[in-house]
Residue frames as qw, qx, qy, qz and C-alpha x, y, z in Angstrom:
[[0.047, 0.922, -0.380, -0.055, -41.92, 9.91, 4.05],
 [0.900, 0.269, -0.306, 0.155, -38.96, 7.89, 2.81],
 [0.785, -0.418, -0.047, 0.456, -35.83, 7.03, 4.88],
 [0.549, 0.229, 0.152, 0.790, -33.81, 9.22, 2.50],
 [0.033, -0.715, -0.183, -0.674, -35.93, 12.25, 2.88],
 [0.648, -0.749, -0.139, 0.007, -36.02, 11.88, 6.72],
 [0.757, -0.259, 0.047, 0.599, -32.23, 11.72, 6.67],
 [0.360, 0.443, 0.223, 0.791, -31.95, 14.67, 4.33],
 [0.286, -0.822, -0.218, -0.441, -34.24, 16.76, 6.42],
 [0.756, -0.611, -0.095, 0.214, -32.32, 15.86, 9.57],
 [0.668, 0.001, 0.124, 0.734, -28.95, 16.74, 7.99],
 [0.152, 0.636, 0.257, 0.712, -30.37, 19.98, 6.69],
 [0.471, -0.832, -0.179, -0.232, -31.66, 20.94, 10.10],
 [0.780, -0.459, 0.026, 0.425, -28.40, 19.96, 11.83],
 [0.548, 0.222, 0.183, 0.785, -26.34, 21.95, 9.28],
 [0.091, -0.817, -0.251, -0.511, -28.65, 24.94, 9.87],
 [0.622, -0.781, -0.045, -0.012, -27.70, 24.86, 13.57],
 [0.787, -0.390, 0.175, 0.445, -24.04, 23.87, 13.33],
 [0.308, 0.912, -0.167, -0.212, -23.09, 25.95, 10.09],
 [0.761, -0.215, 0.439, 0.427, -20.47, 23.48, 8.74],
 [0.014, 0.584, -0.426, -0.691, -18.22, 24.69, 5.94],
 [0.486, 0.219, -0.658, -0.532, -19.59, 21.81, 3.83],
 [0.769, -0.068, 0.515, -0.373, -21.80, 18.80, 4.01],
 [0.260, 0.389, -0.816, -0.340, -20.64, 15.59, 2.23],
 [0.899, 0.004, 0.191, -0.393, -22.95, 12.62, 1.45],
 [0.194, -0.417, 0.877, 0.140, -21.00, 9.38, 1.43],
 [0.797, 0.255, -0.181, -0.516, -22.04, 6.76, -1.14],
 [0.767, -0.330, 0.549, -0.025, -19.69, 4.00, -0.25],
 [0.795, 0.601, -0.066, -0.039, -18.30, 3.76, -3.77],
 [0.859, 0.008, 0.063, 0.507, -14.79, 2.55, -4.75],
 [0.362, 0.639, 0.050, 0.677, -14.12, 6.02, -6.10],
 [0.399, -0.834, 0.029, -0.379, -15.12, 7.62, -2.84],
 [0.874, -0.447, 0.070, 0.178, -12.87, 5.18, -0.85],
 [0.739, 0.244, 0.078, 0.623, -9.91, 5.73, -3.18],
 [0.118, 0.780, 0.037, 0.614, -10.35, 9.54, -2.84],
 [0.613, -0.766, 0.075, -0.176, -10.53, 9.36, 0.99],
 [0.891, -0.202, 0.103, 0.394, -7.33, 7.11, 1.04],
 [0.567, 0.484, 0.086, 0.661, -5.50, 9.47, -1.35],
 [0.161, -0.854, -0.033, -0.493, -6.45, 12.61, 0.73],
 [0.753, -0.650, 0.096, -0.022, -5.31, 11.03, 3.94],
 [0.859, 0.015, 0.117, 0.499, -2.03, 9.93, 2.33],
 [0.342, 0.697, 0.120, 0.619, -1.51, 13.39, 1.05],
 [0.275, -0.820, 0.096, -0.492, -2.07, 15.14, 4.39],
 [0.253, 0.451, -0.750, 0.413, 0.07, 12.59, 6.34],
 [0.602, -0.296, 0.441, -0.596, -2.67, 11.19, 8.61],
 [0.974, 0.059, 0.174, -0.131, -2.53, 7.78, 6.83],
 [0.062, -0.663, 0.721, 0.195, 0.72, 5.89, 6.55],
 [0.862, 0.220, -0.374, -0.261, 1.02, 2.79, 4.31],
 [0.725, -0.476, 0.497, -0.026, 2.30, -0.33, 6.07],
 [0.229, -0.366, 0.825, 0.366, 4.78, -2.80, 4.51],
 [0.710, 0.289, -0.163, -0.622, 2.96, -3.77, 1.28],
 [0.449, 0.283, -0.842, -0.100, 4.68, -7.15, 1.22],
 [0.166, -0.055, -0.894, 0.413, 3.57, -8.18, 4.65],
 [0.154, 0.540, 0.628, -0.538, 0.41, -6.06, 4.95],
 [0.159, 0.225, 0.574, 0.772, -1.00, -5.31, 1.53],
 [0.201, -0.575, -0.437, -0.662, -3.55, -2.54, 1.41],
 [0.571, -0.659, -0.450, 0.192, -3.11, -1.75, 5.03],
 [0.185, 0.657, -0.100, 0.724, -2.50, 1.60, 6.65],
 [0.376, -0.395, -0.541, 0.640, -1.88, 3.30, 10.04],
 [0.036, -0.764, -0.297, -0.571, -4.15, 6.22, 10.67],
 [0.385, -0.224, -0.471, 0.762, -3.32, 8.87, 13.13],
 [0.048, -0.882, -0.455, -0.114, -5.70, 11.48, 14.34],
 [0.194, 0.749, -0.122, 0.622, -4.69, 15.11, 14.86],
 [0.408, -0.006, -0.651, 0.640, -2.90, 15.80, 18.21],
 [0.178, -0.050, 0.332, -0.925, -5.57, 18.25, 19.19],
 [0.539, -0.266, -0.643, -0.474, -8.42, 15.85, 18.54],
 [0.480, -0.496, 0.329, -0.644, -10.51, 15.91, 21.71],
 [0.968, -0.127, -0.176, -0.125, -10.58, 12.09, 21.83],
 [0.772, 0.234, -0.372, 0.459, -6.93, 12.24, 22.55],
 [0.074, 0.503, -0.356, 0.784, -6.91, 14.90, 25.26]]
């Protein structure tokens, strides 16, 4: 059994138990990165820093109700 099929099987089993609204497979592509950046900029969780002093740098804030913050 390949690593991919093992991972796919595990994700399928975990999704069956947890019932997520969706499952997303990340491919690490530039398009995926750009889409994630754009989505976080749109929802306000990512803030661009000064582009002159910190080009392509951002501040990311988690949601206040995130369990890691409580």
